[in-house]
TORPA-4810 file (N, C-alpha, C, O; in nm, 3 decimals):
<nodes>
NODE_1_0.305_1.445_6.846_0.415_1.375_6.919_0.435_1.229_6.829_0.545_1.180_6.806_M
NODE_2_0.314_1.176_6.786_0.317_1.058_6.716_0.417_1.078_6.571_0.500_1.000_6.525_Q
NODE_3_0.378_1.200_6.525_0.432_1.225_6.398_0.571_1.257_6.402_0.637_1.237_6.300_Y
NODE_4_0.634_1.311_6.519_0.766_1.321_6.543_0.840_1.188_6.566_0.956_1.168_6.532_Q
NODE_5_0.760_1.100_6.627_0.834_0.964_6.659_0.850_0.878_6.520_0.952_0.814_6.496_T
NODE_6_0.748_0.883_6.438_0.748_0.790_6.323_0.850_0.861_6.218_0.935_0.791_6.164_T
NODE_7_0.842_0.989_6.192_0.912_1.050_6.076_1.047_1.006_6.058_1.092_0.978_5.947_T
NODE_8_1.126_0.996_6.186_1.291_0.946_6.182_1.300_0.804_6.136_1.383_0.764_6.054_P
NODE_9_1.205_0.728_6.196_1.197_0.590_6.149_1.164_0.556_6.009_1.216_0.462_5.950_I
NODE_10_1.075_0.635_5.958_1.057_0.624_5.816_1.175_0.679_5.724_1.205_0.619_5.621_G
NODE_11_1.238_0.787_5.762_1.342_0.851_5.696_1.467_0.743_5.693_1.532_0.720_5.591_T
NODE_12_1.491_0.681_5.821_1.607_0.582_5.827_1.561_0.452_5.745_1.651_0.380_5.700_I
NODE_13_1.432_0.418_5.723_1.400_0.284_5.646_1.422_0.347_5.475_1.481_0.289_5.384_A
NODE_14_1.370_0.450_5.471_1.406_0.520_5.330_1.555_0.514_5.289_1.590_0.461_5.183_T
NODE_15_1.634_0.568_5.370_1.789_0.553_5.363_1.853_0.428_5.342_1.954_0.414_5.273_E
NODE_16_1.789_0.331_5.406_1.840_0.197_5.408_1.807_0.132_5.271_1.887_0.059_5.213_Q
NODE_17_1.682_0.164_5.221_1.625_0.104_5.098_1.710_0.184_4.972_1.731_0.129_4.864_N
NODE_18_1.749_0.299_4.999_1.841_0.360_4.906_1.955_0.312_4.886_1.991_0.282_4.773_K
NODE_19_2.051_0.290_5.018_2.168_0.194_4.992_2.153_0.078_4.946_2.244_0.034_4.875_V
NODE_20_2.041_0.002_4.971_2.028_-0.141_4.912_2.013_-0.124_4.763_2.079_-0.190_4.683_L
NODE_21_1.926_-0.036_4.730_1.918_-0.017_4.574_2.035_0.026_4.498_2.059_-0.029_4.391_R
NODE_22_2.108_0.115_4.541_2.237_0.154_4.492_2.335_0.057_4.492_2.412_0.049_4.396_N
NODE_23_2.343_-0.029_4.601_2.432_-0.136_4.620_2.392_-0.247_4.509_2.486_-0.298_4.447_T
NODE_24_2.275_-0.282_4.481_2.239_-0.389_4.376_2.251_-0.327_4.232_2.273_-0.399_4.135_Y
NODE_25_2.238_-0.202_4.222_2.274_-0.122_4.076_2.432_-0.123_4.072_2.487_-0.150_3.965_M
NODE_26_2.499_-0.097_4.176_2.646_-0.107_4.141_2.703_-0.234_4.131_2.795_-0.260_4.054_M
NODE_27_2.643_-0.322_4.216_2.682_-0.489_4.186_2.661_-0.515_4.052_2.756_-0.574_3.999_L
NODE_28_2.560_-0.488_3.974_2.535_-0.534_3.843_2.632_-0.456_3.746_2.672_-0.513_3.644_A
NODE_29_2.667_-0.340_3.774_2.766_-0.263_3.694_2.910_-0.335_3.694_2.985_-0.351_3.597_L
NODE_30_2.928_-0.371_3.817_3.068_-0.438_3.844_3.080_-0.588_3.778_3.188_-0.647_3.782_T
NODE_31_2.972_-0.644_3.721_2.990_-0.747_3.660_3.054_-0.738_3.507_3.119_-0.828_3.453_M
NODE_32_3.021_-0.614_3.453_3.096_-0.566_3.323_3.240_-0.573_3.321_3.294_-0.633_3.228_I
NODE_33_3.318_-0.513_3.423_3.463_-0.502_3.424_3.520_-0.657_3.431_3.612_-0.711_3.370_P
NODE_34_3.425_-0.708_3.535_3.470_-0.857_3.583_3.452_-0.953_3.453_3.538_-1.041_3.448_T
NODE_35_3.377_-0.953_3.367_3.351_-1.019_3.247_3.457_-0.997_3.153_3.510_-1.089_3.090_V
NODE_36_3.492_-0.859_3.143_3.600_-0.794_3.051_3.734_-0.853_3.089_3.823_-0.894_3.014_I
NODE_37_3.729_-0.846_3.239_3.875_-0.901_3.269_3.915_-1.060_3.273_4.027_-1.112_3.272_G
NODE_38_3.776_-1.122_3.279_3.773_-1.274_3.259_3.822_-1.311_3.114_3.890_-1.411_3.090_A
NODE_39_3.783_-1.222_3.025_3.822_-1.277_2.882_3.967_-1.221_2.865_4.041_-1.281_2.787_F
NODE_40_4.015_-1.110_2.932_4.147_-1.078_2.917_4.247_-1.188_2.986_4.355_-1.216_2.934_I
NODE_41_4.204_-1.243_3.098_4.250_-1.364_3.164_4.250_-1.482_3.092_4.342_-1.563_3.098_G
NODE_42_4.153_-1.495_3.028_4.152_-1.654_2.956_4.254_-1.630_2.832_4.302_-1.732_2.781_M
NODE_43_4.284_-1.523_2.787_4.364_-1.517_2.664_4.520_-1.481_2.712_4.607_-1.452_2.631_S
NODE_44_4.541_-1.487_2.853_4.671_-1.475_2.886_4.749_-1.591_2.904_4.686_-1.696_2.900_M
NODE_45_4.880_-1.598_2.925_4.954_-1.704_2.944_4.985_-1.711_3.098_5.056_-1.618_3.134_N
NODE_46_4.952_-1.793_3.192_4.969_-1.810_3.309_5.067_-1.910_3.366_5.085_-1.934_3.486_F
NODE_47_5.138_-1.974_3.245_5.239_-2.073_3.268_5.360_-2.027_3.395_5.429_-2.109_3.456_S
NODE_48_5.361_-1.910_3.412_5.464_-1.874_3.531_5.407_-1.918_3.645_5.484_-1.947_3.737_F
NODE_49_5.278_-1.931_3.664_5.210_-1.955_3.802_5.241_-2.114_3.820_5.235_-2.156_3.935_M
NODE_50_5.271_-2.196_3.727_5.282_-2.340_3.741_5.442_-2.361_3.798_5.474_-2.448_3.879_A
NODE_51_5.521_-2.275_3.745_5.654_-2.251_3.775_5.678_-2.218_3.920_5.747_-2.286_3.996_A
NODE_52_5.615_-2.113_3.949_5.623_-2.066_4.097_5.471_-2.033_4.153_5.425_-1.919_4.158_S
NODE_53_5.406_-2.144_4.192_5.249_-2.133_4.234_5.244_-2.057_4.372_5.148_-1.984_4.399_P
NODE_54_5.350_-2.075_4.457_5.342_-2.004_4.590_5.353_-1.858_4.577_5.264_-1.785_4.620_I
NODE_55_5.464_-1.812_4.516_5.481_-1.667_4.470_5.382_-1.607_4.393_5.367_-1.486_4.410_M
NODE_56_5.317_-1.659_4.317_5.216_-1.623_4.230_5.090_-1.600_4.308_5.038_-1.488_4.303_S
NODE_57_5.042_-1.687_4.373_4.955_-1.707_4.487_4.942_-1.582_4.569_4.840_-1.515_4.587_S
NODE_58_5.079_-1.560_4.621_5.090_-1.432_4.727_5.103_-1.315_4.644_5.067_-1.213_4.702_L
NODE_59_5.133_-1.302_4.557_5.113_-1.178_4.461_5.002_-1.141_4.432_4.965_-1.024_4.448_L
NODE_60_4.924_-1.238_4.382_4.785_-1.209_4.347_4.684_-1.168_4.467_4.600_-1.078_4.459_M
NODE_61_4.707_-1.252_4.581_4.647_-1.200_4.691_4.690_-1.053_4.759_4.614_-0.976_4.817_F
NODE_62_4.818_-1.037_4.739_4.865_-0.883_4.774_4.813_-0.788_4.694_4.773_-0.686_4.750_G
NODE_63_4.801_-0.797_4.551_4.738_-0.721_4.479_4.588_-0.684_4.493_4.547_-0.568_4.493_A
NODE_64_4.513_-0.793_4.505_4.391_-0.770_4.549_4.370_-0.707_4.688_4.280_-0.623_4.698_M
NODE_65_4.436_-0.737_4.784_4.420_-0.674_4.911_4.443_-0.527_4.918_4.383_-0.447_4.990_M
NODE_66_4.556_-0.500_4.818_4.602_-0.362_4.816_4.489_-0.258_4.718_4.470_-0.140_4.749_G
NODE_67_4.440_-0.305_4.634_4.311_-0.230_4.582_4.192_-0.221_4.672_4.119_-0.122_4.684_I
NODE_68_4.179_-0.345_4.740_4.065_-0.339_4.842_4.088_-0.223_4.941_3.989_-0.154_4.965_M
NODE_69_4.204_-0.191_5.003_4.246_-0.102_5.083_4.219_0.036_5.030_4.173_0.127_5.099_F
NODE_70_4.252_0.048_4.897_4.228_0.156_4.821_4.088_0.208_4.816_4.059_0.326_4.836_A
NODE_71_3.998_0.109_4.786_3.856_0.111_4.781_3.790_0.147_4.921_3.687_0.213_4.928_V
NODE_72_3.849_0.105_5.014_3.815_0.145_5.133_3.836_0.278_5.176_3.746_0.338_5.233_S
NODE_73_3.962_0.337_5.152_4.022_0.462_5.172_3.923_0.563_5.086_3.885_0.669_5.136_A
NODE_74_3.888_0.527_4.967_3.829_0.636_4.874_3.684_0.621_4.881_3.614_0.685_4.802_L
NODE_75_3.628_0.536_4.974_3.487_0.506_4.948_3.375_0.623_4.931_3.274_0.612_4.861_R
NODE_76_3.411_0.737_5.009_3.342_0.833_5.007_3.352_0.939_4.869_3.303_1.051_4.857_N
NODE_77_3.417_0.877_4.791_3.435_0.987_4.677_3.414_0.908_4.554_3.394_0.786_4.563_S
NODE_78_3.416_0.969_4.438_3.388_0.904_4.305_3.532_0.836_4.290_3.524_0.746_4.205_V
NODE_79_3.627_0.845_4.329_3.732_0.767_4.309_3.717_0.619_4.385_3.778_0.520_4.346_W
NODE_80_3.647_0.619_4.474_3.615_0.489_4.528_3.542_0.394_4.433_3.570_0.275_4.422_G
NODE_81_3.440_0.462_4.362_3.376_0.396_4.255_3.465_0.330_4.146_3.453_0.217_4.099_I
NODE_82_3.558_0.425_4.115_3.670_0.399_4.022_3.752_0.288_4.064_3.780_0.196_3.987_A
NODE_83_3.796_0.292_4.197_3.875_0.174_4.257_3.811_0.046_4.241_3.866_-0.054_4.196_A
NODE_84_3.677_0.056_4.284_3.604_-0.078_4.279_3.588_-0.129_4.130_3.592_-0.248_4.102_L
NODE_85_3.572_-0.045_4.050_3.562_-0.098_3.905_3.699_-0.151_3.860_3.714_-0.236_3.772_F
NODE_86_3.802_-0.089_3.931_3.946_-0.150_3.889_3.959_-0.267_3.970_4.020_-0.362_3.921_G
NODE_87_3.915_-0.278_4.079_3.931_-0.404_4.156_3.868_-0.524_4.089_3.924_-0.633_4.078_F
NODE_88_3.728_-0.490_4.037_3.662_-0.618_3.975_3.710_-0.640_3.849_3.693_-0.756_3.809_T
NODE_89_3.768_-0.559_3.769_3.843_-0.560_3.660_3.983_-0.678_3.680_4.019_-0.763_3.600_L
NODE_90_4.027_-0.652_3.784_4.158_-0.740_3.811_4.115_-0.865_3.876_4.189_-0.963_3.866_L
NODE_91_4.003_-0.873_3.941_3.931_-0.998_3.980_3.913_-1.085_3.864_3.953_-1.202_3.859_A
NODE_92_3.848_-1.022_3.769_3.824_-1.090_3.630_3.931_-1.168_3.585_3.929_-1.289_3.562_G
NODE_93_4.041_-1.076_3.572_4.162_-1.136_3.522_4.204_-1.250_3.585_4.243_-1.350_3.526_V
NODE_94_4.196_-1.234_3.734_4.251_-1.353_3.803_4.174_-1.469_3.805_4.206_-1.566_3.873_F
NODE_95_4.042_-1.465_3.714_3.978_-1.589_3.699_4.026_-1.659_3.586_3.982_-1.770_3.557_L
NODE_96_4.111_-1.603_3.522_4.193_-1.666_3.400_4.220_-1.817_3.409_4.175_-1.904_3.335_G
NODE_97_4.307_-1.833_3.524_4.370_-1.967_3.534_4.258_-2.081_3.554_4.259_-2.182_3.482_P
NODE_98_4.166_-2.062_3.649_4.067_-2.146_3.673_3.958_-2.184_3.548_3.904_-2.294_3.532_I
NODE_99_3.942_-2.065_3.466_3.850_-2.069_3.362_3.909_-2.155_3.259_3.842_-2.240_3.201_L
NODE_100_4.055_-2.131_3.231_4.155_-2.194_3.125_4.123_-2.341_3.167_4.075_-2.418_3.084_Q
NODE_101_4.147_-2.376_3.282_4.147_-2.541_3.323_4.007_-2.589_3.294_3.991_-2.696_3.234_V
NODE_102_3.912_-2.519_3.331_3.762_-2.564_3.298_3.747_-2.587_3.135_3.704_-2.691_3.086_A
NODE_103_3.781_-2.494_3.077_3.755_-2.494_2.940_3.837_-2.599_2.867_3.802_-2.638_2.756_L
NODE_104_3.948_-2.648_2.932_3.996_-2.785_2.891_3.926_-2.906_2.907_3.961_-3.005_2.842_H
NODE_105_3.840_-2.911_2.977_3.745_-3.000_2.985_3.620_-3.025_2.873_3.568_-2.932_2.812_L
NODE_106_3.592_-3.126_2.860_3.488_-3.152_2.745_3.364_-3.063_2.776_3.317_-2.983_2.696_K
NODE_107_3.318_-3.085_2.897_3.208_-3.005_2.939_3.211_-2.874_3.014_3.123_-2.825_3.084_N
NODE_108_3.359_-2.819_2.978_3.375_-2.711_3.070_3.299_-2.600_3.055_3.278_-2.546_3.164_G
NODE_109_3.243_-2.539_2.952_3.188_-2.439_2.920_3.034_-2.462_2.997_2.973_-2.370_3.053_A
NODE_110_2.991_-2.588_2.988_2.848_-2.611_3.052_2.885_-2.599_3.209_2.802_-2.538_3.276_Q
NODE_111_2.995_-2.650_3.276_3.031_-2.633_3.426_3.032_-2.481_3.456_2.975_-2.440_3.557_L
NODE_112_3.099_-2.392_3.366_3.111_-2.257_3.394_2.959_-2.216_3.413_2.917_-2.161_3.515_I
NODE_113_2.894_-2.243_3.322_2.738_-2.196_3.320_2.674_-2.218_3.423_2.606_-2.132_3.478_G
NODE_114_2.690_-2.373_3.477_2.629_-2.417_3.584_2.672_-2.352_3.718_2.593_-2.339_3.811_M
NODE_115_2.802_-2.310_3.724_2.878_-2.254_3.853_2.802_-2.097_3.845_2.754_-2.047_3.947_A
NODE_116_2.799_-2.043_3.741_2.749_-1.895_3.731_2.578_-1.911_3.753_2.526_-1.825_3.823_A
NODE_117_2.503_-2.002_3.704_2.368_-2.003_3.748_2.364_-2.050_3.899_2.279_-1.997_3.972_G
NODE_118_2.439_-2.134_3.946_2.408_-2.178_4.080_2.434_-2.055_4.166_2.352_-2.027_4.254_G
NODE_119_2.550_-1.975_4.147_2.587_-1.861_4.218_2.458_-1.739_4.210_2.433_-1.654_4.296_T
NODE_120_2.397_-1.759_4.100_2.307_-1.643_4.099_2.181_-1.698_4.172_2.129_-1.610_4.240_G
NODE_121_2.122_-1.809_4.178_2.033_-1.867_4.247_2.060_-1.841_4.376_1.976_-1.782_4.444_I
NODE_122_2.177_-1.880_4.427_2.206_-1.881_4.586_2.198_-1.728_4.623_2.146_-1.687_4.727_I
NODE_123_2.252_-1.651_4.530_2.271_-1.496_4.607_2.112_-1.442_4.581_2.070_-1.371_4.673_F
NODE_124_2.029_-1.462_4.484_1.885_-1.397_4.507_1.812_-1.462_4.582_1.712_-1.406_4.625_F
NODE_125_1.841_-1.608_4.622_1.740_-1.659_4.735_1.782_-1.600_4.883_1.695_-1.564_4.962_S
NODE_126_1.920_-1.593_4.915_1.962_-1.548_5.028_1.952_-1.409_5.048_1.949_-1.365_5.164_L
NODE_127_1.945_-1.324_4.939_1.924_-1.180_4.938_1.778_-1.143_4.981_1.750_-1.054_5.062_A
NODE_128_1.691_-1.224_4.916_1.539_-1.215_4.924_1.511_-1.255_5.073_1.437_-1.186_5.143_T
NODE_129_1.575_-1.371_5.120_1.542_-1.395_5.260_1.592_-1.283_5.358_1.521_-1.236_5.447_I
NODE_130_1.709_-1.248_5.336_1.745_-1.128_5.424_1.664_-1.013_5.414_1.651_-0.941_5.513_A
NODE_131_1.597_-0.980_5.291_1.505_-0.855_5.278_1.381_-0.860_5.322_1.325_-0.765_5.377_T
NODE_132_1.327_-0.976_5.299_1.179_-1.004_5.315_1.165_-1.037_5.459_1.074_-0.975_5.514_V
NODE_133_1.239_-1.127_5.543_1.203_-1.164_5.671_1.233_-1.074_5.768_1.186_-1.084_5.881_T
NODE_134_1.320_-0.971_5.730_1.369_-0.865_5.824_1.455_-0.900_5.945_1.489_-0.818_6.030_K
NODE_135_1.487_-1.030_5.944_1.553_-1.089_6.052_1.701_-1.033_6.049_1.762_-1.024_5.942_K
NODE_136_1.756_-0.995_6.170_1.880_-0.950_6.191_1.991_-1.074_6.201_2.007_-1.143_6.301_D
NODE_137_2.063_-1.089_6.079_2.178_-1.163_6.099_2.310_-1.148_6.130_2.401_-1.230_6.120_F
NODE_138_2.310_-0.996_6.184_2.452_-0.970_6.226_2.513_-1.048_6.330_2.635_-1.038_6.345_S
NODE_139_2.439_-1.130_6.411_2.508_-1.209_6.493_2.603_-1.321_6.428_2.670_-1.395_6.500_F
NODE_140_2.603_-1.330_6.302_2.684_-1.438_6.230_2.826_-1.383_6.215_2.923_-1.458_6.206_M
NODE_141_2.833_-1.247_6.213_2.951_-1.182_6.194_3.097_-1.226_6.226_3.193_-1.235_6.150_G
NODE_142_3.085_-1.255_6.370_3.206_-1.310_6.448_3.243_-1.452_6.384_3.358_-1.473_6.347_K
NODE_143_3.145_-1.547_6.370_3.159_-1.670_6.364_3.202_-1.667_6.200_3.298_-1.739_6.171_F
NODE_144_3.148_-1.602_6.103_3.198_-1.587_5.967_3.325_-1.541_5.936_3.388_-1.583_5.840_L
NODE_145_3.375_-1.436_6.034_3.520_-1.390_6.025_3.624_-1.500_6.062_3.719_-1.524_5.988_F
NODE_146_3.602_-1.565_6.179_3.685_-1.660_6.223_3.686_-1.801_6.131_3.778_-1.883_6.140_I
NODE_147_3.576_-1.816_6.047_3.578_-1.912_5.940_3.646_-1.880_5.832_3.710_-1.962_5.767_G
NODE_148_3.634_-1.729_5.801_3.701_-1.696_5.681_3.853_-1.688_5.701_3.928_-1.707_5.606_L
NODE_149_3.893_-1.663_5.810_4.040_-1.659_5.838_4.097_-1.783_5.849_4.217_-1.798_5.827_I
NODE_150_4.017_-1.883_5.885_4.084_-2.036_5.895_4.083_-2.077_5.734_4.172_-2.146_5.684_L
NODE_151_3.977_-2.029_5.666_3.966_-2.060_5.523_4.089_-2.033_5.438_4.140_-2.118_5.365_L
NODE_152_4.136_-1.900_5.454_4.247_-1.817_5.400_4.367_-1.903_5.456_4.449_-1.946_5.375_I
NODE_153_4.378_-1.927_5.571_4.510_-2.009_5.618_4.535_-2.143_5.568_4.647_-2.189_5.547_V
NODE_154_4.399_-2.217_5.546_4.408_-2.356_5.503_4.434_-2.344_5.332_4.502_-2.423_5.267_A
NODE_155_4.368_-2.232_5.282_4.403_-2.221_5.117_4.546_-2.194_5.092_4.605_-2.248_4.999_S
NODE_156_4.609_-2.099_5.184_4.753_-2.080_5.160_4.840_-2.210_5.199_4.944_-2.237_5.138_L
NODE_157_4.792_-2.283_5.300_4.879_-2.385_5.335_4.855_-2.508_5.228_4.937_-2.599_5.222_A
NODE_158_4.744_-2.508_5.147_4.746_-2.606_5.041_4.816_-2.562_4.923_4.839_-2.647_4.837_N
NODE_159_4.854_-2.446_4.906_4.946_-2.388_4.791_5.079_-2.460_4.816_5.149_-2.495_4.721_V
NODE_160_5.115_-2.484_4.946_5.245_-2.554_4.965_5.217_-2.705_4.966_5.311_-2.771_4.922_F
NODE_161_5.107_-2.777_5.007_5.094_-2.927_5.023_5.016_-2.985_4.895_5.041_-3.098_4.853_F
NODE_162_4.923_-2.905_4.837_4.888_-2.970_4.710_4.802_-3.101_4.748_4.830_-3.211_4.700_Q
NODE_163_4.707_-3.083_4.830_4.640_-3.236_4.879_4.497_-3.199_4.809_4.437_-3.097_4.844_I
NODE_164_4.444_-3.288_4.709_4.325_-3.278_4.657_4.224_-3.295_4.733_4.120_-3.232_4.710_P
NODE_165_4.234_-3.389_4.847_4.103_-3.376_4.921_4.105_-3.254_5.015_3.994_-3.234_5.064_A
NODE_166_4.186_-3.181_5.049_4.213_-3.065_5.125_4.133_-2.946_5.030_4.052_-2.866_5.077_L
NODE_167_4.167_-2.953_4.909_4.119_-2.847_4.803_3.964_-2.878_4.786_3.886_-2.784_4.775_S
NODE_168_3.921_-3.000_4.785_3.764_-3.017_4.762_3.706_-2.948_4.905_3.626_-2.854_4.909_L
NODE_169_3.753_-3.003_5.001_3.717_-2.956_5.153_3.702_-2.811_5.158_3.599_-2.756_5.197_T
NODE_170_3.823_-2.743_5.113_3.823_-2.592_5.109_3.682_-2.521_5.015_3.604_-2.431_5.046_I
NODE_171_3.688_-2.589_4.918_3.578_-2.534_4.825_3.458_-2.578_4.871_3.371_-2.500_4.832_S
NODE_172_3.408_-2.671_4.940_3.291_-2.724_5.006_3.253_-2.600_5.125_3.147_-2.539_5.132_A
NODE_173_3.359_-2.586_5.206_3.342_-2.512_5.302_3.341_-2.362_5.271_3.282_-2.286_5.349_I
NODE_174_3.408_-2.311_5.153_3.383_-2.197_5.119_3.233_-2.165_5.029_3.186_-2.051_5.020_G
NODE_175_3.188_-2.255_4.985_3.045_-2.241_4.931_2.950_-2.191_5.063_2.883_-2.088_5.061_V
NODE_176_2.958_-2.289_5.183_2.890_-2.253_5.291_2.923_-2.105_5.358_2.832_-2.027_5.389_L
NODE_177_3.047_-2.080_5.376_3.099_-1.946_5.439_3.051_-1.822_5.340_3.001_-1.723_5.393_I
NODE_178_3.065_-1.829_5.213_3.046_-1.713_5.138_2.888_-1.706_5.102_2.835_-1.598_5.076_F
NODE_179_2.827_-1.810_5.102_2.668_-1.814_5.108_2.617_-1.751_5.219_2.519_-1.678_5.203_S
NODE_180_2.674_-1.769_5.352_2.630_-1.712_5.467_2.659_-1.561_5.465_2.575_-1.477_5.499_A
NODE_181_2.792_-1.531_5.421_2.825_-1.389_5.399_2.726_-1.291_5.307_2.709_-1.171_5.325_Y
NODE_182_2.666_-1.370_5.207_2.567_-1.289_5.127_2.442_-1.249_5.232_2.386_-1.139_5.230_I
NODE_183_2.415_-1.339_5.307_2.295_-1.349_5.379_2.321_-1.234_5.495_2.232_-1.155_5.529_L
NODE_184_2.449_-1.234_5.550_2.485_-1.140_5.656_2.507_-0.987_5.601_2.480_-0.884_5.663_F
NODE_185_2.564_-0.998_5.468_2.606_-0.859_5.426_2.461_-0.793_5.377_2.430_-0.678_5.407_D
NODE_186_2.385_-0.872_5.307_2.251_-0.802_5.279_2.143_-0.772_5.400_2.047_-0.697_5.383_V
NODE_187_2.166_-0.834_5.512_2.107_-0.811_5.651_2.142_-0.682_5.708_2.056_-0.604_5.750_S
NODE_188_2.293_-0.655_5.710_2.359_-0.550_5.748_2.303_-0.440_5.692_2.275_-0.347_5.768_R
NODE_189_2.274_-0.428_5.541_2.217_-0.323_5.472_2.105_-0.286_5.518_2.080_-0.168_5.545_I
NODE_190_2.013_-0.394_5.533_1.879_-0.378_5.558_1.863_-0.304_5.673_1.783_-0.210_5.676_V
NODE_191_1.943_-0.342_5.788_1.925_-0.308_5.903_2.020_-0.170_5.952_2.025_-0.129_6.068_H
NODE_192_2.085_-0.118_5.849_2.146_-0.012_5.872_2.292_-0.001_5.917_2.351_0.103_5.946_G
NODE_193_2.344_-0.137_5.917_2.486_-0.178_5.964_2.583_-0.117_5.875_2.689_-0.069_5.914_G
NODE_194_2.539_-0.121_5.737_2.637_-0.059_5.640_2.564_0.042_5.548_2.465_0.020_5.478_E
NODE_195_2.628_0.152_5.561_2.558_0.281_5.501_2.624_0.338_5.361_2.577_0.425_5.288_T
NODE_196_2.742_0.267_5.345_2.814_0.319_5.204_2.793_0.214_5.113_2.834_0.101_5.143_N
NODE_197_2.731_0.237_4.999_2.708_0.146_4.902_2.830_0.110_4.840_2.827_-0.006_4.799_Y
NODE_198_2.947_0.174_4.817_3.061_0.131_4.748_3.115_-0.004_4.842_3.148_-0.111_4.791_V
NODE_199_3.118_0.020_4.972_3.165_-0.092_5.078_3.078_-0.212_5.077_3.113_-0.328_5.099_M
NODE_200_2.958_-0.168_5.050_2.844_-0.282_5.070_2.874_-0.367_4.926_2.903_-0.486_4.921_A
NODE_201_2.863_-0.286_4.824_2.898_-0.362_4.696_3.030_-0.447_4.697_3.028_-0.562_4.654_T
NODE_202_3.143_-0.390_4.746_3.275_-0.467_4.744_3.248_-0.597_4.832_3.301_-0.705_4.807_L
NODE_203_3.147_-0.572_4.954_3.147_-0.712_5.028_3.065_-0.798_4.958_3.108_-0.913_4.949_G
NODE_204_2.952_-0.774_4.902_2.876_-0.871_4.832_2.957_-0.918_4.698_2.950_-1.035_4.660_L
NODE_205_3.020_-0.840_4.641_3.082_-0.883_4.515_3.218_-0.988_4.558_3.268_-1.065_4.477_F
NODE_206_3.251_-0.978_4.662_3.362_-1.080_4.724_3.298_-1.189_4.744_3.352_-1.293_4.706_L
NODE_207_3.171_-1.195_4.806_3.107_-1.296_4.827_3.081_-1.388_4.707_3.123_-1.503_4.697_S
NODE_208_2.998_-1.317_4.607_2.957_-1.379_4.481_3.105_-1.437_4.407_3.098_-1.547_4.351_I
NODE_209_3.201_-1.383_4.407_3.313_-1.401_4.337_3.361_-1.549_4.382_3.374_-1.641_4.301_Y
NODE_210_3.386_-1.561_4.520_3.448_-1.665_4.587_3.356_-1.768_4.565_3.398_-1.875_4.519_N
NODE_211_3.228_-1.751_4.594_3.124_-1.846_4.580_3.111_-1.913_4.435_3.079_-2.031_4.418_L
NODE_212_3.141_-1.825_4.334_3.155_-1.896_4.198_3.267_-1.987_4.197_3.260_-2.104_4.160_F
NODE_213_3.368_-1.930_4.236_3.489_-2.006_4.227_3.518_-2.137_4.301_3.604_-2.216_4.264_I
NODE_214_3.440_-2.155_4.410_3.429_-2.259_4.506_3.314_-2.371_4.442_3.330_-2.492_4.450_S
NODE_215_3.212_-2.315_4.386_3.118_-2.408_4.288_3.166_-2.467_4.185_3.131_-2.582_4.158_L
NODE_216_3.272_-2.384_4.095_3.318_-2.427_3.989_3.425_-2.531_4.017_3.432_-2.628_3.941_L
NODE_217_3.511_-2.518_4.121_3.602_-2.618_4.150_3.543_-2.768_4.204_3.593_-2.880_4.194_Q
NODE_218_3.419_-2.723_4.265_3.352_-2.859_4.307_3.303_-2.936_4.178_3.326_-3.056_4.161_L
NODE_219_3.227_-2.851_4.079_3.187_-2.907_3.967_3.290_-2.979_3.877_3.257_-3.079_3.812_L
NODE_220_3.415_-2.927_3.875_3.515_-2.973_3.794_3.566_-3.104_3.854_3.609_-3.198_3.787_M
NODE_221_3.558_-3.102_3.989_3.615_-3.240_4.057_3.529_-3.350_4.037_3.565_-3.466_4.022_A
NODE_222_3.413_-3.306_4.037_3.294_-3.407_4.054_3.228_-3.448_3.902_3.177_-3.557_3.875_F
NODE_223_3.240_-3.349_3.824_3.164_-3.358_3.692_3.239_-3.338_3.578_3.181_-3.359_3.471_S
NODE_224_3.370_-3.298_3.577_3.443_-3.276_3.492_3.482_-3.395_3.373_3.534_-3.503_3.402_G
NODE_225_3.450_-3.359_3.253_3.475_-3.489_3.168_3.611_-3.457_3.104_3.621_-3.354_3.037_E
NODE_226_3.713_-3.537_3.121_3.836_-3.525_3.062_3.864_-3.617_2.945_3.813_-3.729_2.937_R
NODE_227_3.946_-3.565_2.853_3.955_-3.619_2.731_4.024_-3.771_2.760_4.046_-3.848_2.667_D
</nodes>
């Protein structure tokens, strides 16, 4: 009887570890199209965004949401992986404008490296906490979702108002929210709340992507050296 009781638990634990391992492997692979997309974005002319920032922001947001829905719909097939790579490529391209602004600073390359390094440190630290402590952080879900909605609304509103202080506040809150989402997402995988590694990878990628942008915006604001 004891053998029958422990075997399903061991099987579940093995499956969760497999999902986590596949997620980390897929997350590493998504960095390749992201970097390629970023180089493409840095070579593009985004002057049309300055002429129509509101429409451009809405179009970019709509394009990313559309591919995210495609990833979700195809998550159980190989096409889901293809859609995920397509999404990360597009996300890399959309990094173009902020990377171009950063590289116009005298220490822009250093700031980009610092933002990438800081993102990596935060990710590995929080992922380790969620994995090693085995604490279930699923209780954070509702609070994080509400915070994310408010953050999106504030970001869209600031497209209209262009208030520098609000931009800094949004970036600072973004660092907190997306860091917490890393903890939440890894915890869900560890505890079996997410069993599809394509969707798990998408969630972690979005957290890392937005965390990097938020950190870079803060670094440019406080440490950027202009000519």
